[in-house]
C-alpha positions in Angstrom: -12.9 -18.5 -2.2 -10.9 -17.4 0.9 -8.6 -14.4 1.0 -5.6 -16.8 1.2 -6.7 -18.7 -1.8 -7.1 -15.4 -3.7 -3.7 -14.3 -2.6 -2.2 -17.5 -4.1 -4.3 -17.0 -7.3 -3.3 -13.4 -7.8 0.4 -14.3 -7.2 0.1 -17.1 -9.8 -1.5 -14.5 -12.2 1.5 -12.2 -11.6 3.9 -15.0 -12.4 2.0 -15.9 -15.6 2.2 -12.2 -16.7 5.9 -12.2 -16.1 6.3 -15.4 -18.1 4.2 -13.8 -20.9 6.4 -10.7 -20.9 9.5 -12.8 -21.3 8.0 -14.4 -24.5 7.3 -11.0 -26.2 9.3 -10.1 -29.3 11.9 -7.4 -28.8 10.7 -4.4 -30.7 10.3 -0.8 -29.6 6.5 -1.1 -29.3 6.5 -4.5 -27.6 9.1 -3.2 -25.0 6.6 -0.5 -24.0 3.7 -2.9 -23.8 5.9 -5.4 -21.9 6.8 -2.8 -19.3 3.2 -1.7 -18.9 1.7 -5.1 -18.5 4.4 -6.3 -16.2 3.6 -3.3 -13.9 -0.1 -3.7 -13.9 -0.2 -7.5 -13.9 2.1 -7.8 -10.9 0.3 -5.0 -9.1 -2.9 -7.0 -9.0 -1.4 -9.5 -6.6 0.6 -6.9 -4.7 -2.3 -4.6 -4.2 -4.7 -7.5 -3.3 -2.4 -8.2 -0.3 -3.0 -4.7 0.8 -6.7 -5.3 0.5 -6.4 -8.2 3.0 -4.9 -5.8 5.5 -7.8 -3.2 5.2 -8.9 -2.0 8.6 -12.4 -0.9 7.6 -14.9 -1.4 4.8 -14.1 2.0 3.4 -10.4 1.2 3.3 -11.2 -2.2 1.7 -13.2 -0.5 -1.0 -10.5 2.1 -1.7 -7.8 -0.6 -2.0 -10.0 -3.0 -3.9 -10.8 -0.3 -6.5 -7.0 0.0 -7.1 -6.8 -3.8 -7.6 -9.8 -3.7 -10.0 -8.2 -0.8 -12.0 -4.9 -2.7 -12.3 -6.7 -5.9 -13.4 -8.6 -4.0 -16.0 -5.5 -2.3 -17.3 -3.8 -5.7 -17.5 -6.6 -6.9 -19.7 -6.2 -3.9 -22.0 -2.5 -4.7 -22.5 -3.4 -8.4 -23.1 -5.8 -7.2 -25.8 -3.0 -5.3 -27.5 -0.7 -8.3 -27.4 -3.5 -10.5 -28.7 -4.5 -8.1 -31.5 -0.8 -7.7 -32.5 -0.4 -11.5 -32.6 2.8 -11.2 -30.7 2.3 -14.4 -28.8 0.4 -17.6 -29.7 -3.2 -17.7 -28.4 -2.6 -21.0 -26.6 -0.5 -18.9 -24.2 -2.6 -15.7 -24.0 -6.0 -17.3 -23.8 -5.6 -18.9 -20.3 -4.1 -15.7 -19.0 -7.0 -13.7 -20.5 -9.5 -16.1 -19.0 -7.9 -15.8 -15.5 -7.8 -12.0 -15.8 -11.5 -11.9 -16.5 -12.3 -14.3 -13.7 -10.3 -12.3 -11.2 -11.9 -9.1 -12.4 -15.3 -10.6 -11.9 -14.4 -11.7 -8.4 -13.1 -8.2 -7.5 -16.3 -6.5 -8.9 -18.4 -8.9 -6.9 -16.5 -8.3 -3.7 -16.8 -4.5 -4.2 -20.5 -4.7 -4.8 -21.0 -6.8 -1.7 -19.1 -4.5 0.6 -20.6 -1.4 -0.9 -24.1 -2.8 -0.4 -23.2 -3.3 3.3 -22.5 0.4 3.7 -25.9 1.5 2.3 
């Protein structure tokens, strides 16, 4: 997968997270979760764009670790939404799957670049 393809994929992931947030019930707790997942979920794509501008392997690693942290946080908030049954699983499952796939890609990329530095 090219960097441009991953840019598109992370942007689509951000849009899916926004759509999910708009489907959440309006309660005190869900508003907090909605805010958190909107922030972390859209940060995945935004920060991945910064990764693509990295000027060195060390800068790539530092920026990619931020992307990975945001992706993992998004999965946490998705777990909360799923466990609370706030949204039908037909909506959450594809987003969960994509979040896991993106996380795996980020982990793999980090391992590859870190191995180069050894």
